[in-house]
C-alpha positions in Angstrom: 32.6 141.4 112.2 35.0 140.3 115.6 32.8 138.1 116.9 31.6 136.1 113.7 35.5 135.4 113.5 35.9 134.4 117.1 33.0 132.5 116.2 34.7 130.8 113.2 37.7 130.4 115.1 35.9 128.5 117.7 34.3 126.0 115.0 37.9 125.0 114.0 39.2 124.9 117.1 36.5 122.5 118.5 37.2 120.5 115.1 40.9 120.3 115.7 40.0 119.2 119.4 37.4 116.3 118.2 39.7 115.3 115.4 42.8 114.7 118.0 40.6 112.8 120.5 41.1 115.1 122.9 40.0 117.7 125.5 40.3 121.2 125.8 42.4 121.1 129.3 44.1 117.8 127.9 44.9 120.1 124.3 46.5 123.0 126.3 48.5 120.9 128.2 49.9 119.3 125.3 51.0 122.6 123.5 52.0 123.5 127.0 49.8 126.3 128.2 50.3 127.1 132.3 46.9 127.4 132.1 44.1 125.9 130.2 42.3 129.8 129.9 44.0 130.4 126.3 42.1 127.0 124.9 39.3 127.6 126.8 38.7 131.5 125.2 39.0 130.5 122.1 36.6 127.4 121.9 34.5 130.1 123.7 34.8 132.9 120.9 36.3 135.5 123.2 39.3 135.3 121.2 40.6 134.6 117.8 42.8 131.7 116.9 46.3 133.5 117.1 49.1 132.6 114.7 51.2 131.7 117.9 48.7 129.0 118.8 48.2 127.8 115.5 52.2 127.2 115.6 52.0 125.5 118.6 49.7 123.1 117.1 51.0 122.3 114.0 54.6 122.1 116.2 53.0 119.2 118.1 50.3 117.6 116.2 51.9 118.2 112.9 49.3 116.2 111.2 47.2 118.7 112.0 46.4 121.0 108.7 47.9 124.9 108.8 45.8 125.3 105.9 42.7 124.2 108.1 44.1 126.6 110.8 43.6 129.6 108.8 40.8 129.4 106.5 38.7 126.5 108.2 38.7 124.5 104.5 39.9 121.3 103.7 40.9 118.6 105.8 41.4 119.2 109.5 44.3 115.9 109.4 46.7 115.6 107.0 48.0 112.2 105.9 50.2 110.9 102.5 52.2 113.5 100.8 50.1 116.4 101.9 51.6 115.5 105.5 55.0 115.4 104.1 54.6 118.7 102.3 53.4 120.6 105.3 56.0 119.1 107.5 59.0 120.6 104.9 57.1 123.7 104.1 56.6 124.8 107.9 59.9 123.0 108.8 58.4 121.1 111.7 61.1 120.2 114.5 62.3 116.9 113.9 62.0 114.7 116.4 61.0 111.0 117.1 57.6 111.5 117.0 57.8 113.2 113.7 59.7 111.1 112.3 57.1 108.2 113.0 54.2 110.4 111.7 56.6 111.2 108.4 57.1 107.1 108.0 53.8 106.4 108.2 52.9 109.1 105.9 54.8 107.4 103.2 53.5 104.1 103.6 51.5 104.3 100.7 54.0 105.5 98.6 55.8 102.4 99.7 52.8 100.1 98.9 52.5 101.4 95.6 56.2 100.9 95.2 56.2 97.1 96.2 52.9 96.7 94.0 54.8 98.1 90.8 57.5 95.6 91.5 55.7 93.0 91.9 53.5 93.1 89.0 57.3 93.7 87.3 58.0 90.4 88.7 54.8 88.9 87.7 55.0 89.8 83.8 58.7 88.9 83.7 58.1 85.4 85.1 54.8 84.9 82.7 57.4 85.8 79.7 59.9 82.5 81.3 56.9 80.7 80.4 56.5 81.2 77.0 
């Protein structure tokens, strides 16, 4: 059973690494590990994906889905409202990069608002011509 868990965790971490466009070594450095062995051991199925590593991943890469890290289901990377919700629920520390990601995640909502406003303006202009 333990091997099965480690294989699943290995697949999950490999998918995260690929989605982020990183190599195992660079992920371990970004997560602040002194040695890349922690990441290598999970990828190779030696160790399971610990809650500490999951938390580090989400703190450094807030767009990585904690739900995906825990279950292997759903999208690897979050966008839009899902990203904002995760950031709020997990209380990801606010730094300039996180704020930038939040602003990018909000772009679809802002565009929808602009489209609604333009539509209203166009409808109002159409009424003026009648």
